[in-house]
N, C-alpha and C positions, 0 to 999 in steps of 0.2 A: 504494500500500500504506500501511497505517497506520504511523505513526512512534511507537515506544515511547520516551517521554521519561521520565527519572527525575523524581521529585517532582511527578507530576501528581496527579489525584484520588485519594482515599484507597482506593477499592475497585475491584476488577477487574470487578465486575458491570456497570458502566456502559459500558465501552468498551475496545477494544483499545488506544486511545491512553493509557489509564491504566497506570501502571507500578507493580507491587506492591512494588517496592523501597521505595516510599514508604509504602504502606498496610499492609504486613505480610502480605499474601497471597503466594502462591507466585510467584516469578520469579527470574531469574538473579541479581538483586541482593540476595537474601535474606541476612540475617546470622544464621545459625542458632545457637541456644543449645544446645550439645551437652553441657551439664552433666547430671549425674544427679539434680538437685534434684527435689523433689516437684512434681507437676503438680496444679494446683488442681482440675481435673476429677476426679481420683481422690478428693480430699478431699470434694468436693461429693457424689459418688456414695455415700460412706459415710454421709452424713446425710440424703440426699434422701428416702429411703423413710420415715424417721422423721418428717420435717416434712411429707411429702405434697406436695412441690414439683411432682412430676410427676403428682400426682393431684388437682390443683387444680380439675379439672372438665373433662370433654370438652365442647367447645362444639358447638352445633348449626349445621348449614349455614345460612348466611344469604345474602341477595342481595348483589350487588356494590354498592358505594357509588355514589351519583348522580354524574354527570359523567364516567364512563368510557365510552369508545367501544367498540363491538363489535369484537372481535378485537384489542383493545389489548394483551392479555397481562397486564394488571394483575390481581393476585390478587383473588378475589371475597370477600376478608375483609370483616368488618363494619366500618362506620364507627360511631364511638361515638354514643350518643344524647345529646341535650341534658341539662342539669342539671349537677350537680357542686357542690363546695364553694366557699367564698369564694375568688375569684380564678380560678376555672375554670368559671364559668357563661357559657359561650358555645356556640353551635351549631358542632360540630366540622366541619372541612373534610374532605370525602371524598377518598380517594386519587384521583389524577388524573395525566394526562400533559400538562398544559397548559404553554405556553411563557410563563408569567407567574407572578407571586406571587399566590396565592389566599389570601384572608383571610376570616374569618367575617362574616356579615351584621352591620351596625352598626359596622364598623371602616373607617377610611380608611388609605391608605398613600401614601408618597412615596419616591422615590429621593433619598437625602440627598446622596450623592457617589458617583461612578463612576470607573473607571479613566480617567485622562487629565484629569479635572477639575482646575482650578487649586487649588493649596494655598498657594503663595507669591504675594505681590503681583507683578504683571508676568508671570505665567505665561501662555503663549499658549493659545489655544483648541485643544482636542485635534483633530488631523487624523490619522486612522488611516493614511493613505497618505503622510504627510509627517512621520513621527515623527523626533525627534532626541533624543540623550541629554541635551542641555542643557535641552530642554523637559521631558522626563520627570523630571528632577531637581527640577522645580518643580511637578510634577503628582502627583495621587493614583496610587499604584502599582498593580501587578497583583495578582490573586488574594488579595483580602482575607480574612483568617481571624479572629483574635481581635479583638473590639471592647471597648474599655474607656472608661468615662466617669469623669472626675475633676472634682469641683465646682470651678468657677473663682471668680468674684467675686459670683455671685448664684445663686438657685435656678433660674434660667432660662439660665444660661451654664455650659458645661462645656469641659474639654479632651477632645477625642475622640482616642483613641489606637488605631490600627489596625495589625495585622500584615499585611505583604505576603509571603506564605509562599514563593512560587516563581513562576517564569514558565513559560508553555507557548508556546514560540516559534512553533509552527505555527498558533496562534490569534492571534498578534501581528503576523505578517508574511506577506504573500502570497508563495507559492512557496517558503517556507522549507524547507530540508533541513539536516541537520548539515554536509554537505559544502560548502554555500554560505554558511554563517554568516559575516557580515562583522564587522569590528572595531567598526563603529558599532552594529550590532545587538547585539553583546555589551555595549557600553557602555549601550545602552538597557535591556538586561536587568539590568545592575548597578544602574541607577537605579530600576528598577521593583521591586526587592527591598526588604526592610527594614521600616520603619515610617513611618507618617504621624502627626504631631501637629498638630491643627488646633482652633481655637476654634470652637465651635458655639453657636448661640443658638436658643431656642425661643420662638415667639410664644405668649403666654399665652392669646390668644383663639382662634386657628385651630388651635393645636397643632403647626403645621409648624415644621420645623427649617431653619436656614440656616447655611452655612459662612461664617465671617468670615475674610477674607484678612488676618489679624492679622500685622503686621510684627514684633512682639516675640516672639510665642510659636510661630507656625506654623513647622514645619520638616519636612523629609524626612530620614530616617535611612536610609542606603543601604549598598551594599557598600564604599563609599569613606569611610564615617564612622569617625572614630577612637573606639575604646573603651578603657577602662581595665580591665585584668585585675586583680582584687582577690582577697583571701583567701589561705588558706594555701598554695595551689599557685602563686600568682603568683611569677614568677622561677624556676620549676622548669626544669630542663634540658630537659624534654619540651616546654616552651612557647617556648623560645628559637629564633629564626630569624636568618638573615643580616641581614634588615631590622630585626629587633628583638632584639638580643643580650641585652636585659634580661629578656625574657619577661613584660613587664608592659603592653604596648601592642599592640593588634590593630586592623586596619582591617576594618570591616564586620560585618554580621550577615545571615544568610539562613536559609532553612528555618524561619522563625519560625511556629510553629503556635499553639496556644492560650496563654493567659496568665492573669493575675489582677491585680486592683487592690488595693494594700496599704492598711491602715488609715491610713497616713501620707501617702497621696495620690500614690504613684508607681505605675508599672505594671511587672509582671514578665512577661517574654516568654520562652517556651521555644524554643531552637534544636533542631529535631527532625532531619529527614533530611538532615543536612549531608554525609553521605558521598558522595552522588551528584555532588558538585561537584568531586571530586578524581580525577585521572587516574593511571594507571600504578602501581597497587598491586602488580602482578606484578613490578615492577622493584625492589621492596624485598626483599632477600634475607636479612636478619638474622632468625633464627627467632622470637625474642621479638617483634620489631616486626611481623613478618608475622602472627603469631597475634593480636596486638592489632588489626591492620587487618581481619583476617577476622571477628573478633567484632563489629566495628562495620559490616561490610558493604561495605567498600571493594573495588572490583573491578579487573580487569585492563584495560589498554588505555586509549584515549581516552574522555572523557566525551561525552555526546550534545551538550551545549551548546558544548563545545570552548573553555571559558574558559581552559584551560591554554595555548592558542595565543596568548593575548593578555596573560597574566600568569603568570609561572613559579611563583608561589606555589601555584597550583592543580595543579601537577605534583608528585606525591609523590616522583618520582625526583630532583627538584631541590630540593624543600623538604619533607622528610619530616615536619617538626614542625608545619607550617602547619595541617594538619587537626586537630591537638590543640587548636587555639585556637578551635574551634567545637564546639557540643554543650553549651553552657552555658545557664544562666538569666541573661538580661540584665535590667537595671533601668533604666527611663526615668523621669526626673523632668520632667514637663511644665512645671514652673515654673522650670526652670534650662536654657533652650535653649542656653546657651553652654558648659555643662559636659559633658565626655565621658560618655556612658552607661557603665554598669558591666557587666562580666561577672563573676559571683560563682562563684569556683572551689569554695567550701566546700559548694555544693549538688550537687557531682558532675557528671560529664560522661557523658551518654548521650543518647538521642533523646527529649529533653524535650517532652512534649505540652503541659504547662502547669506553673504553680506558683501555688498559692493559699494564702493566709495565714490562720491562726487563732491567736488569742492564748491561751496556756495560763493556768491559774488563777493562777500566780505572776507573770504578766506576760511570760514568755518568748515568743518568736516561733516558731511552728511553720509549716513550709512543706510542703505535700503535693505530690507529683510522681509522674507516671507515665512509664514508658519504653515508647513506642508501637511495640512489635513483638511478634509472636507469641512466647509463652513467655518474655517478659521481666517486669520486676518493678515493684512499687510501693515508693516511698521516702518518707521524711520527714526533715526537718532541724529540729533544736531548737536555738535560739540559747543562748549562755551568758548574755548580757545581757538586760535587760528593756526593754520598749517604753516610750517616752514618748508619751502620748496627744497627738493633734492633728496638724495639717498645717503648722505653722509651719516656717520654715527650720531653726531649731535642732532641732526634733523630727525633721524629715526627715533631717538630717545624722546625728543619733544613730542613728535606726532603720535607715537604710541600712547603717550599719557593723555592726549586729547580724547581718547575713547573712554576715559575714566570719569569725565565730567561733561554733562550736557543734559539735554531733554529728550526723553523717549516719547514718541507719538504713535498713534494708530490711526488708520484711514477710515473715513466714513464717506461713502459715495452717494450722490443724489443725481437724479435726472434734472435737466434744465433745458427746456426747449428754446430758451432765449439765446443760448450760445450759438453763434453762427457756424462754427467749424466743428465743435465737439458735441458728443452725445450727452454729456452731463458734466457736473462739477463735483468737487469734493473738498473735504476739510481734513486737516491733520489735527487730531484730538490729543492734547497733552495728557500723558499719564503720570509722569514723575520727572522731577529735576532735583538732583542731589538728594537731600533729605526731605524734600517736600513732595508729598503725594497730592495729585489733583483728582484722585478717585475717592469719592466718599466711602468711608468704612474700611479703607485700606491704608496701612502705614506705607512708608516709602519702601522699606525692605520687603514687604509683602508684594508690592507691585513688581519689584525686580525679580523676586524668586518665583512668584506665581502670576506671571504676566498675563497669561490667558484669562484668568478669572477677573483681573483688573480690567482688561479690554472688554470682556463681557459686560461688566458694570458700566463702562464708559459709553457703550452704545456703538461699537465699531460695526462695520458691514461684513457680513459673512460672505466669504469667497469660496471659490471652487479649487481648493488645493493650491494656494500660492506657492510657487516654487522659485525658480531663479528670477531675479530682478536686476536690471542693469540699465544705466543711462547711456544714450548714444553720445559718444565723445564729440561728435560734430555738431549736433543740434541741441543737446541737453535733454531731449525728450526721454522719458523713462518707459521701459517695456517689461512686463511681467508675464511669465508663462504660468497659466492656470491649467493644470494638467488634465483634470477631469472631475466629474462628480455624478454618480448614478444613484445617490441615496435620497433624492427628493421623495417625499411621501412616507419615509420611515418614521417610526414613532418619535415624537419630539422634534422632528425636523420639518422644514418648509414643505408644502405640498407640491403637486406636479404642475408648477408654473414654469414659465420660461426661465431657463438657467443660462444666462450669459450667452445667448438669449434663448436657449432651447429647453424643452421638457426633459430631454435625456442627454446630458452633456458628457457622453462617453468618450468623446474625442478631444475635449478641451478647447481652449482659445488663448489668444494673446492680446493683452490689454496694453494700451498706450496712453500715457498722460503727459501733460506739460504743467510744470509748476508755475504759479502766477509770477509774471515778469521773468519767466525762465530762470528763476532763482531757486536753487535746491533747498534753501532754508525757508522758503515761503510756507505759509500755513493754509493755502488754498491751491487748488489745481483744477484743470479741465481734462476730461478723459474721453476716449473713443475706443472702439474695437478695431484692431488691425486685422486679426484673423479669427474666424470661427471655423475650427478645423474639422476634418473629416473627408469623406468621399466627395470630390467636386461635383459628382452627378446629383448629389442630394440638394434639395432646395434650401435646407437649413444650414448650409455652409456659406462662408463669405471670405474673400481673399482681397481685402483692401480695395474692392471695386474692380479688380482686374478680371479679365475674361476667364471664366472658370474652365473653359475647355482647354486652356493653355497652361494649367498649373499642375504640379505634382500633388498627389494626395498626401496628406499629412495628418497624423493622429497622435494625441497625447504629448504636446510640447512640454519639455522639461527644463533643460539648461539653455541659456541664451548667451550670445557673445556678439561683438561687433568687429568687422574687419576695418582696416585703415580708411576705407572709403565711406564708412557709415552704413554699410549693409548689415542687416540683422541675420545671424546664423542661429539655427534652432536645432538642438538634438532632442530626440524623442525617446519615450519610455513607455512601452505597452501598446504598440500599434494594434488597433481593433479592426483594421482593414485586411487582415490575413496575410500580411507581409512582414519582413524583418524591419526592425527599427533603423533609423538613419539620421543623417545630418542634412539640413536644408538651408538654403540661402534665400533671402527675400529682401529686395530693396524696400525702403520705407518712405521714399519720396520720389517725385517725378512720375513720368508715364509708366514706369515699371513697378510702381508701388503695388505690393500684393502679389507679384509674380513669383510664387513659390517654386523653387527648383531643388530637386534632391541631388545632393552632391555625392553621398556615399550611403551604403548600407552596411550593417554589421552582421556577424554570423548568426546562425540559428540560436534562438533563445536569449540573445544578448541585448543589452541596453546600451544606447549611445550616450556617453557622458563627456565631460570636459565642457566645451571644446576650446582650443586656442586657435584663432584664425589670424595669421599674419599675412603680409603682402605676398610672400613666396613659399609658405608652408602652412599646414594645418596639423594640429595634434588632436586626437580623440582618444578617450578612454573607452575600451570595450569591456563592459562589466558583465559578469555572470554568463559567459557564453555556454550554451548547452543546457541552460536551466529551463527545461521543458517537463511537462507532466510525465511521470514514470521514470525519468532519468535519474542517474546517480553515478557515483564513481564506479559502481559495478555494472551499470548499464548506460554508458555515455552515448549521447546522441550527437555530440559535436566533438570534433578532433582538432579544432582550431586553437592555437595557430600553428602547431607543429606537424599536423597531418598524421597519416598512417593510423595506428591504433592508439595514439596518445590521448591523454586526458586533456579536456579544455582548460585553458589558463587565461584568466583576466589579464589584459595587456594594454599598453599604450602604443598607438599606431601613428606614425608620421606619414603624411601625404604631401607630395610636392610636384610641381609641373616638370615634365621632362625638358631638358635643355636649359635649366635654371631660369625659367620664365616666371610669370606672376600668376597668382590665383585668379581665375576668371577673366583672363585677357585673351 
């Protein structure tokens, strides 16, 4: 039978082995938002008819894209036609079910690094059947998600920083079951979580990357790494444990999903579905504590991984505050390998999908964040202090401290027919600043540690799984991937109304907004829908007004990034259209606005993560290849990337134009 593990792939569409506790779809681990706050679908419905979102044009039936096999079940949606604006001139990849990374003609690819590859000097060669925790602590971790590049000492050398979001034990160990988990397997899993920092170099002639086994800078950050808790909630009674009576030091990070690279050369990483790692929430009887655990999705009984059997801090009955020490945004400085990474409490505690920085007009730092669960919220943080430009050590030290003092806001969306260009308006509702709470009935430390409950009270707008959020570096407009939501009508949730703007938002959408005066620190904004994803043949999809017969089908947007020309790139997680996930490019301005084109697809069962999109190369993280119903290490259905009879291995892939050209030219 299939084993349902917490923190597997994002969406239930790919397999029974995926657990929607992580992804926000229905399952026993759901953390329901039972507040009566406004639902974004209701707001969208009020303006949709005026804007013609659902009347963007019924598409004609078109033949299935090339490369699909008969009876494959892949949707017969159109593949986009060639053409496009600067940066998107490539022949789009057709939807497919191949067990490989498929890229457009004229592009080369390489596997840059895979699970088990050496990161530290002296690391042994990976042996699937002879894994040890000591080896894994020196090797590339499992299930890579966010990919960040920070310039090192030349234009051809970078610090590569990668999240290792979670482990899927039945794909790591033959014959694995929860009941047979050994102490050594648990220690291997601890070492396979966290982050990798490695120096990478690119050959200027061939375009290929190599990982340098750098003794000074390469490191693995794992469940055993010491972190500093910083900011206004550091030292809170809610963060103190027997092992850390100061509430200022915590060991480890896990459930690290998307992230962002700061202007001062550090990486922010969001701790997302941390709740699945903690056991025995049912043994906590205090009503207030129980309500907080319920809102964050903690469940009864043992966990699937059984970490609590090997470390009591993962047992809520023994360490009720340990779980409060996860769910933060962490900051990694790749140039300071000996300094403890930071957990920033001023940015609030929830299921952080990502954290991306934009600088306000007056120099203050603004961080955009999504809480990745159905009916949860979009946040931003605005610092009190102002940024110092550059990546020098004094600048980094100053700028990292900016994330300790400021105001945390949550978004409320409204429809506004009076706005000429946008579908609606919105406000940023203040939650807390320093030691001052703006939420009645909540102390400041309660807002920081139990941010979801404070946002419920403040009247934030329920969204459809807010994931990655990033500002366009050319225009300042902000884009959020809202992956999906199929729970309308469930007990305690909004009914079957339009959800951004559909009754069944299984394919998700992409939201666009502009802060008032195009100032990131503004307290009001205007918004519109860029994409309503799904099969272009469907009447309830929308592609920025572009001709739907000319676009690639796209489902479940997850991570977003921008290329140097200001085009939006979207990676997907959980394609409902019967094809593999992929990476898509879409211009957001001009006559090509909304022209979605698929740039690549990932192997069977995999999710597309990252991405990094530069002028002359792209990096994507291929997460959980082969994670399909009935599959396991004993019955693999993917053999990517090594082929033959090998086990699938999560990996980072580099793609670049042949002949040292430019992406999309």
